N, C-alpha and C positions, 0 to 999 in steps of 0.2 A: 588443279591450286595446292600448294601445300597453307596452310594457317602454324602458324607458333605462337603457344602458349610461355607467357613470362608471370614470374611472380613478383610485384612491385608492393611492397610492403602489405600484403596483404587484399590487396585489387589485383583481378587477373584479365589482362590486358591481349587483344591477338590485334595481329597486324600479317600484313605481307609485305612479304620479302621476293621482290622481280629485278630482274635487270633494265634497266631504265632502256624504253628502247625510241627513236627520233621522234616520234607524234607527238608523245608525253611533252619532250624539249620544247616542241615546235606549238603546239599548245601555249603552254606559260609565256613561254614568247611572245606570240600571236596575246596574247592576252598585256604584255604587260606594255607593246606599243601601239597599243586598240586597235587592233589589225581585223579588218573589218573579214564575211565569209567569205569572198571573194579573195581574199589573197589567201588565206588559209588553206583554200580548195586550191587553187596554183601548188601552195607549196606543198600538199599533202601529196598533187600528181609530178610533183620534181621528185620526194621522195620517192615516191614509187618507181620511180624510173634510174634512180641510183643503187634500187635494187634487183635489176639487171644488170651492173658493170663489176669490174670484178676488181676494179680497183679504188673501188669506195669501199669495200670491206674493211678495210684498216684501217675506215676515216674515225674518229671521234660517234657516236650519235646526235650529241646536240653542236659538232659542228656542222654535222651533215644539217639539223634542221637550222643554223644560224644561218648557212647559206642557200636554203628553198626559200627562208624571211626575205632577206638578202633576194633573191631572184625573181618571188613573190612581188613583194613592195616596188620593184623596177617596173618588170611587167606591168601589175594592173596604173603604175600612176602616168607609164611612158604614154599608154592609149587615152589618158587623157588630157595631160595637158606635157606640154615640151621640158620642163626643166627638168634640171639631173639632181637625181636622189641620190642622198649620202645616207652611210651610216653614221646617224647621228650617236651623241651621248648615252642617251638611253636604251640602243641597241647594244651599245658596247658592253656598258650598264650589267644588265641585264645577261647579257652572252657569256662576256666576258671573251670574246673576240674583237678586233677591229679590225675596219675594212684592208 
């Protein structure tokens, strides 16, 4: 890790600069839609599987996380009840992606 320092009006701030990865997006999106631990675990598993496929290298981490979240919501809800799960306005707002 590299730490960067910057002086702002006499105060010294420390912050870390890094490339965001799909796990951080999944965590954020999960909080926005109140996903439970099971849904997040399924989403992380889907992201792990995407690491093995070369075709996903060009995809944005936020897009992979949104797809993993949609998959996990559909997978967990389809086992509980038979109604169709849609990508609602909350998901669309926070992810920036439509179904």
